[in-house]
C-alpha positions as CSV (number, residue, x, y, z in Angstrom):
1,X,-41.7,-10.5,26.1
2,X,-42.0,-8.6,23.5
3,X,-43.0,-10.1,19.7
4,X,-40.7,-8.5,17.6
5,X,-40.3,-9.1,13.4
6,X,-38.6,-8.3,10.5
7,X,-36.9,-9.6,7.2
8,X,-34.6,-11.5,7.4
9,X,-32.7,-12.9,4.1
10,X,-35.3,-12.1,2.2
11,X,-38.3,-14.1,4.3
12,X,-41.3,-12.6,7.1
13,X,-40.4,-13.8,10.8
14,X,-40.6,-13.1,14.0
15,X,-40.6,-13.7,17.8
16,X,-41.0,-13.7,20.9
17,X,-37.9,-11.6,22.7
18,X,-37.0,-9.8,26.3
19,X,-35.7,-6.5,26.1
20,X,-32.7,-7.7,26.8
21,X,-31.9,-9.7,23.9
22,X,-29.1,-8.7,21.2
23,X,-29.9,-8.5,17.3
24,X,-27.2,-11.8,17.3
25,X,-29.0,-13.8,19.8
26,X,-32.0,-13.3,18.5
27,X,-30.8,-14.4,14.7
28,X,-28.7,-17.5,16.2
29,X,-31.1,-19.0,19.1
30,X,-34.1,-17.4,17.9
31,X,-34.0,-17.9,14.2
32,X,-31.5,-20.6,14.1
33,X,-29.2,-18.8,11.4
34,X,-25.5,-19.9,13.3
35,X,-23.5,-18.1,11.0
36,X,-23.4,-14.3,12.5
37,X,-20.7,-15.3,15.1
38,X,-20.1,-13.7,18.4
39,X,-16.1,-13.4,19.8
40,X,-16.0,-10.9,22.0
41,X,-19.7,-8.8,22.8
42,X,-18.0,-5.5,22.9
43,X,-18.2,-4.7,19.5
44,X,-14.9,-5.6,19.2
45,X,-14.3,-7.9,17.1
46,X,-16.5,-7.7,14.2
47,X,-17.2,-11.6,13.8
48,X,-21.0,-10.6,14.4
49,X,-20.6,-8.6,10.8
50,X,-25.1,-8.8,9.6
51,X,-26.6,-5.6,7.2
52,X,-29.0,-4.1,8.5
53,X,-31.3,-2.4,5.7
54,X,-28.4,-2.0,3.4
55,X,-26.0,-0.6,6.1
56,X,-23.1,-3.3,8.1
57,X,-24.0,-3.7,11.8
58,X,-22.5,-5.3,14.9
59,X,-24.9,-7.7,15.9
60,X,-23.9,-8.4,19.2
61,X,-24.5,-4.7,21.3
62,X,-27.9,-4.0,19.4
63,X,-31.8,-5.2,20.8
64,X,-33.3,-7.1,18.4
65,X,-36.7,-4.6,19.4
66,X,-35.1,-2.1,17.6
67,X,-34.9,-3.3,14.6
68,X,-39.0,-3.8,14.3
69,X,-39.5,-4.1,10.6
70,X,-35.7,-3.8,9.3
71,X,-34.2,-6.0,6.7
72,X,-31.2,-8.0,7.8
73,X,-29.2,-10.0,6.0
74,X,-27.0,-12.5,7.3
75,X,-24.2,-14.4,6.1
76,X,-26.9,-17.2,5.0
77,X,-28.5,-15.1,3.0
78,X,-25.1,-14.2,1.0
79,X,-25.2,-17.4,-0.9
80,X,-28.3,-17.9,-3.4
81,X,-31.3,-20.3,-2.9
82,X,-29.3,-23.0,-5.1
83,X,-26.1,-22.5,-2.6
84,X,-24.2,-20.7,-5.1
85,X,-21.6,-18.7,-3.4
86,X,-21.4,-15.5,-3.8
87,X,-18.7,-13.4,-5.8
88,X,-17.6,-12.2,-2.1
89,X,-17.5,-15.8,-1.0
90,X,-15.9,-17.2,-3.8
91,X,-13.0,-15.1,-4.1
92,X,-12.5,-15.9,0.2
93,X,-12.6,-19.3,-1.1
94,X,-10.3,-18.9,-4.5
95,X,-7.6,-16.6,-2.5
96,X,-7.8,-18.6,0.6
97,X,-9.3,-15.5,2.5
98,X,-9.4,-17.9,5.5
99,X,-8.3,-20.7,7.9
100,X,-10.1,-21.6,11.4
101,X,-13.3,-19.3,9.8
102,X,-14.3,-17.7,12.9
103,X,-14.2,-14.2,12.0
104,X,-14.9,-15.1,7.7
105,X,-18.9,-14.7,8.2
106,X,-18.1,-11.2,9.2
107,X,-15.5,-10.3,7.1
108,X,-17.4,-11.5,4.3
109,X,-20.6,-9.2,5.3
110,X,-18.0,-6.4,6.2
111,X,-16.0,-6.6,2.6
112,X,-19.9,-6.7,1.2
113,X,-20.7,-3.9,2.5
114,X,-17.3,-2.0,1.6
115,X,-18.0,-3.2,-2.1
116,X,-21.6,-1.2,-2.3
117,X,-19.9,1.6,-1.0
118,X,-16.7,1.7,-2.7
119,X,-16.9,-1.0,-5.5
120,X,-13.1,-0.5,-6.3
121,X,-11.6,0.5,-3.3
122,X,-7.3,0.8,-2.7
123,X,-5.6,-1.9,-0.7
124,X,-5.0,1.1,1.7
125,X,-8.8,1.2,1.5
126,X,-9.8,-2.1,2.1
127,X,-7.3,-2.3,5.3
128,X,-8.3,0.7,7.0
129,X,-12.5,-0.6,6.4
130,X,-11.0,-3.4,7.7
131,X,-10.2,-2.1,11.2
132,X,-13.3,-3.0,13.0
133,X,-12.8,-7.4,12.0
134,X,-9.9,-9.4,14.0
135,X,-8.7,-12.3,13.1
136,X,-6.4,-14.3,14.9
137,X,-5.3,-16.5,11.8
138,X,-4.8,-15.4,9.2
139,X,-2.5,-11.8,9.5
140,X,-5.1,-10.2,6.5
141,X,-3.1,-10.3,3.4
142,X,-5.7,-13.2,2.0
143,X,-8.6,-11.0,3.4
144,X,-7.7,-7.8,1.5
145,X,-6.3,-10.0,-1.7
146,X,-9.7,-11.5,-1.9
147,X,-12.2,-8.7,-1.4
148,X,-9.2,-7.0,-4.1
149,X,-10.6,-10.0,-6.5
150,X,-13.6,-9.7,-5.9
151,X,-13.7,-6.1,-7.1
152,X,-11.9,-7.4,-9.8
153,X,-8.9,-6.0,-9.2
154,X,-5.9,-7.2,-8.2
155,X,-3.1,-7.1,-5.3
156,X,-0.6,-5.4,-5.7
157,X,2.5,-7.2,-4.8
158,X,5.9,-6.0,-3.3
159,X,8.8,-5.8,-4.7
160,X,11.7,-7.8,-3.6
């Protein structure tokens, strides 16, 4: 066992981990932050996306020890301390960007990373950015709509 220390959601944390402990395991099992989901264990579905030092990262295929001293933000760190949802979380709620909710944390974290890089993405850019996140429920339409709304834009309505 080796000690690892990092900042998670603005709070200094540490724990004893085996060398093979994945970051997602440390967050979920070591810290009790279960909002980061494990969907595929192969970095294909995006349910485990967190931010590490401001960049989106799939936490299911990286070792916790590799993030000694890092700043990690999980879905639990997106809302304000009083529980007020972030603009992206609120947009997902307002625009029905979730159904079962399993992919939602990863989608929100990916959306936040996209909007940090590109504050006014086009619909095509949103769809391309989300290629690494799978949703089995919504068909993505309302997820894209929510992300565009969070950026202050509206989704174009297709001509009938």
